[in-house]
C-alpha positions in Angstrom: -10.9 -29.0 37.0 -8.0 -29.0 34.5 -7.2 -32.4 33.0 -4.0 -33.8 31.6 -4.2 -33.5 27.8 -5.8 -36.4 26.0 -7.5 -37.9 29.1 -10.7 -35.9 28.9 -13.8 -37.5 27.3 -14.5 -34.1 25.8 -11.0 -34.1 24.1 -11.7 -37.6 22.6 -15.1 -36.4 21.4 -13.5 -33.4 19.7 -11.0 -35.7 17.9 -13.8 -38.0 16.8 -15.8 -35.0 15.5 -12.9 -33.8 13.5 -12.2 -37.2 12.1 -15.8 -37.4 10.9 -16.0 -33.9 9.5 -12.5 -33.1 8.1 -13.7 -33.3 4.5 -16.5 -30.9 5.4 -14.1 -28.4 6.8 -12.1 -28.5 3.6 -15.2 -28.0 1.4 -16.5 -25.1 3.5 -13.0 -23.6 3.9 -13.4 -23.1 7.7 -14.1 -25.0 10.9 -17.8 -24.2 11.7 -18.8 -22.8 15.1 -20.5 -25.9 16.3 -17.2 -27.8 15.9 -15.4 -25.0 17.7 -17.8 -25.5 20.5 -16.4 -29.0 20.8 -12.9 -27.5 21.0 -14.1 -25.3 23.8 -15.4 -28.3 25.8 -12.1 -30.1 25.1 -10.2 -27.2 26.8 -8.4 -25.6 23.9 -9.7 -22.1 24.6 -9.1 -22.1 28.3 -5.6 -23.6 28.1 -3.8 -20.3 28.2 -6.4 -18.2 30.0 -5.0 -16.9 33.3 -5.9 -18.9 36.4 -7.0 -15.7 38.1 -9.8 -15.5 35.4 -10.8 -19.2 35.7 -8.5 -20.6 33.1 -6.1 -23.5 33.1 -2.8 -21.6 32.2 -1.4 -25.0 31.2 2.4 -25.6 30.9 3.2 -25.1 27.2 4.1 -28.7 26.5 0.7 -29.9 27.5 -1.1 -27.5 25.2 1.4 -28.2 22.4 0.6 -31.9 22.7 -3.1 -31.2 22.5 -2.6 -29.3 19.2 -0.2 -32.0 17.9 -2.8 -34.7 18.5 -5.6 -32.7 16.9 -3.3 -32.0 13.9 -2.7 -35.7 13.5 -6.4 -36.0 12.8 -6.7 -32.9 10.6 -4.1 -30.2 9.9 -6.7 -27.4 9.5 -8.4 -28.3 12.8 -5.1 -28.4 14.6 -4.1 -25.0 13.1 -7.3 -23.4 14.2 -7.2 -25.0 17.7 -3.6 -23.7 18.1 -5.0 -20.2 18.5 -6.2 -21.3 21.9 -2.7 -20.0 22.8 -3.8 -16.4 22.4 -4.2 -15.9 26.1 -0.4 -15.7 26.3 -0.2 -12.4 24.4 -3.7 -11.1 25.5 -2.1 -11.2 29.0 -0.4 -7.9 27.9 -3.7 -6.2 28.2 -4.5 -4.3 31.4 -6.0 -6.6 34.0 -9.2 -4.6 34.1 -9.6 -5.2 30.3 -8.9 -8.9 30.7 -11.5 -9.1 33.4 -14.1 -7.8 30.9 -12.7 -10.0 28.2 -13.3 -13.2 30.3 -16.5 -12.0 31.9 -18.5 -14.7 30.2 -16.0 -17.4 31.1 -12.4 -18.5 30.3 -13.1 -20.3 27.0 -12.5 -17.3 24.8 -12.1 -17.8 21.0 -9.8 -15.1 19.6 -8.5 -14.6 16.1 -6.2 -12.0 14.6 -5.0 -10.5 11.4 -2.1 -8.2 12.1 -0.7 -7.5 8.6 -0.5 -5.4 6.7 -0.3 -3.0 9.7 -2.7 -0.1 9.1 -2.2 3.4 10.4 -4.5 4.4 13.2 -5.4 7.9 14.2 -4.9 8.7 17.9 -8.1 10.2 19.3 -9.2 11.0 22.8 -9.4 7.7 24.7 -8.1 5.5 22.0 -7.4 4.9 18.3 -9.6 5.3 15.2 -9.2 2.0 13.4 -9.9 1.3 9.7 -8.5 -0.9 7.0 -8.3 -4.5 5.8 -6.0 -7.2 7.1 -5.1 -10.7 5.8 -5.0 -14.2 7.1 -7.3 -14.2 10.1 -7.4 -18.0 10.7 -10.5 -19.1 12.5 -12.1 -15.7 12.3 -15.6 -16.9 11.4 -16.1 -18.5 14.9 -14.2 -16.0 17.0 -15.6 -14.1 19.9 -13.0 -11.3 19.7 -10.7 -10.2 16.9 -7.4 -8.4 16.8 -6.0 -6.2 14.0 -2.5 -4.6 13.7 -2.3 -0.9 13.9 0.6 1.6 13.7 0.3 4.8 15.7 3.0 6.9 14.1 5.7 6.0 16.6 8.9 4.1 16.0 8.1 1.1 18.2 6.4 -2.2 17.5 2.9 -2.1 16.1 0.0 -2.6 18.4 -2.9 -5.1 18.3 -6.4 -3.5 18.6 -8.9 -5.9 20.2 -12.6 -5.6 19.4 -15.8 -7.8 19.5 -16.2 -9.9 16.4 -19.4 -8.0 15.5 -17.4 -4.8 15.0 -15.4 -6.2 12.1 -16.4 -7.6 8.7 -15.0 -11.0 7.5 -14.2 -10.8 3.8 -14.1 -14.3 2.5 -10.9 -14.4 0.5 -9.3 -17.6 1.6 -8.7 -20.0 -1.3 -5.4 -21.9 -0.7 -4.1 -25.3 -1.8 -3.3 -26.4 1.7 -4.9 -25.8 5.1 -8.2 -25.0 3.3 -10.3 -25.6 6.4 -8.6 -22.8 8.5 -10.9 -20.1 7.2 -8.0 -17.6 7.0 -10.1 -14.8 5.5 -9.5 -11.1 5.6 -10.9 -8.7 8.2 -12.2 -5.3 7.4 -12.8 -2.6 10.0 -14.5 0.7 9.0 -13.9 3.6 11.3 -14.1 2.0 14.8 -12.7 3.7 17.8 -10.9 1.2 20.0 -10.1 2.4 23.5 -6.3 2.4 24.3 -6.8 -0.1 27.1 -8.1 -2.6 24.5 -4.8 -2.5 22.6 -1.5 -4.2 23.4 1.9 -4.9 21.9 2.2 -8.5 20.8 5.0 -10.0 22.8 5.0 -7.1 25.2 5.2 -7.6 28.9 2.3 -9.4 30.6 0.3 -7.7 33.3 -0.6 -11.1 34.9 2.0 -12.6 37.3 1.7 -16.3 36.6 4.5 -18.5 35.2 2.9 -19.0 31.8 3.1 -15.3 31.1 6.8 -15.3 31.7 7.2 -17.9 28.9 8.3 -16.1 25.7 5.1 -15.1 24.0 6.3 -14.8 20.4 8.3 -18.0 20.6 5.2 -19.7 21.9 3.2 -18.3 18.9 5.7 -19.9 16.6 5.6 -23.2 18.5 1.9 -23.7 18.4 2.0 -23.4 14.6 5.1 -25.6 14.1 3.7 -28.4 16.2 0.9 -28.8 13.6 3.5 -30.3 11.3 4.6 -32.8 13.9 1.0 -34.1 14.0 0.6 -34.2 10.2 3.9 -36.0 9.8 2.8 -38.6 12.3 -0.4 -39.1 10.4 1.5 -39.5 7.1 3.8 -42.1 8.5 1.0 -44.0 10.2 -0.8 -44.2 6.9 2.3 -45.7 5.1 2.9 -48.2 7.8 -0.8 -49.0 8.3 -2.0 -49.2 4.7 1.1 -49.3 2.5 3.1 -52.2 3.8 1.2 -54.8 1.8 0.4 -52.5 -1.2 1.6 -53.7 -4.5 2.4 -51.3 -7.4 0.1 -50.9 -10.4 2.7 -52.7 -12.5 2.6 -55.8 -10.3 6.0 -55.1 -8.6 6.9 -56.2 -5.1 4.8 -55.0 -2.2 6.2 -52.0 -0.4 7.5 -54.0 2.6 9.7 -56.0 0.2 11.4 -53.0 -1.4 14.7 -52.1 0.3 14.5 -48.4 -0.7 11.0 -48.1 0.9 12.2 -49.7 4.2 15.2 -47.4 4.3 13.2 -44.3 3.5 10.5 -45.1 6.1 13.1 -45.8 8.8 14.9 -42.5 8.1 11.7 -40.6 8.2 10.7 -42.1 11.5 14.1 -41.3 13.0 13.9 -37.7 11.7 10.4 -37.1 13.1 11.3 -38.6 16.5 14.5 -36.7 16.7 13.0 -33.3 15.9 10.1 -33.9 18.2 12.5 -34.7 21.1 14.4 -31.5 20.5 11.2 -29.5 20.3 9.8 -30.7 23.6 13.2 -30.7 25.3 13.7 -27.0 24.8 10.0 -26.4 25.7 10.4 -28.0 29.1 13.7 -26.2 29.7 12.1 -22.8 29.0 9.1 -23.7 31.1 11.3 -24.5 34.1 13.0 -21.2 33.7 9.6 -19.4 33.5 8.4 -21.1 36.7 11.3 -19.6 38.7 12.2 -16.5 36.6 12.4 -15.4 33.0 14.0 -17.4 30.1 17.0 -15.5 28.6 17.7 -14.7 24.9 19.6 -17.9 24.3 16.6 -20.0 25.4 14.2 -17.8 23.4 16.4 -18.5 20.4 16.4 -22.2 21.0 12.6 -22.2 21.1 12.3 -20.4 17.8 15.0 -22.6 16.2 13.2 -25.8 17.4 9.9 -24.4 16.0 11.3 -23.6 12.6 13.1 -27.0 12.5 9.9 -28.9 13.5 8.0 -27.2 10.7 10.7 -27.9 8.1 11.5 -31.5 9.1 7.8 -32.3 9.5 7.2 -31.2 5.9 10.2 -33.3 4.8 8.8 -36.4 6.6 5.4 -35.9 4.9 7.1 -35.6 1.5 8.9 -38.9 2.2 5.7 -40.6 3.1 4.0 -39.1 0.0 6.7 -40.5 -2.2 6.2 -43.9 -0.8 2.5 -43.6 -1.5 3.2 -44.1 -5.3 0.8 -43.1 -8.0 -2.3 -43.6 -5.7 -1.1 -40.6 -3.6 -1.7 -38.1 -6.5 -5.5 -38.5 -6.3 -7.1 -35.4 -4.8 -8.9 -37.1 -2.0 -6.0 -39.4 -1.0 -4.9 -38.9 2.7 -1.2 -38.4 1.7 -2.2 -35.8 -0.8 -4.1 -33.9 1.9 -1.2 -34.2 4.3 1.3 -33.0 1.7 -0.8 -29.9 0.9 -1.3 -29.0 4.5 2.3 -29.6 5.6 3.6 -27.4 2.8 1.8 -24.4 4.3 3.4 -24.5 7.8 7.0 -23.6 7.0 5.7 -20.8 4.8 4.6 -18.9 7.9 6.7 -15.8 8.6 7.6 -17.2 12.1 8.9 -20.4 10.6 10.9 -19.5 7.5 14.6 -20.2 6.7 15.4 -16.8 8.2 15.0 -18.4 11.6 18.1 -20.5 11.1 20.1 -17.4 10.2 18.9 -15.6 13.3 19.6 -18.7 15.6 23.1 -19.0 14.1 23.7 -15.3 14.8 22.8 -15.9 18.5 25.1 -18.9 18.7 27.9 -16.8 17.4 27.2 -13.7 19.5 26.0 -11.6 16.6 22.9 -9.6 16.4 19.8 -11.4 14.8 17.2 -9.5 12.8 14.9 -7.1 14.8 12.0 -8.8 16.5 13.6 -12.3 16.7 14.3 -12.2 20.4 
């Protein structure tokens, strides 16, 4: 039976596991499979699986809050758990393929590396796939993998889905932030993927349930952006919980007695709560539209704007908290240092850059945004 987020003992157990092992994830540069198994039990990987295949198909706000809470404990773990959202775009596969995909149960772990898109030769029954792709977060613990292919046409690239054993993980991930995401490269050498195991990301779903009328690409940006809302909350909690009585190395007043610190903290709290309210407000609006029909372009744009803004403001809030941490925060193992490094990664994602503001402004003014935005 599906549970409301955060009320499951398995969810609480997963949070406790992450809190205990976050340093290990950073050192190993990925979230190990045994920890991912705890995420399965917590419901992350059935959250967007269609109900017709035994999944929960949760309303987006419920899953987003799950990811936000996990990210509050550790950004890398939240980022990896966010790919439990993959059922939304896997729903574009033929129903018969999805039935095979979920044959062993609804808790499917999927990871993808879509870029750079590699040319694929069309052969009888499918596509001959070969090449190397970057940034496959969570790939070391995935059941299935997706890679981006071009087939010589002028349309959007396709995603080819194959069992994890058919691809090689090339361990290239060495980043300053989100080190625990295991965002390595994938290499595929001459594998024929049947046409029915490919789909266009963001293409029309073949499953008629409300979740699959929710805008898939906008949702893909939201599950990443919400990570920064969780990290920002953790950063502010650290300042208020540990910093209020902290005196400077020079013997100056404690943080709570410094006017600039009180003002900065209050502004950061207001910024975080405001952007979070906007984020969930438009999520709920779009969900209600999906329940009865299909969200229109204006609502899709609002979702993408809210996601980009959450990523950006979340990072700003973490920077404010880091500044209040003083010289202690520069130490490599300080919590605020880790939060700063992780939060800096999120707005760098292609779905969450400054270009989203330009595209949203174009929609507001009745102009054409860049291709692929809507």
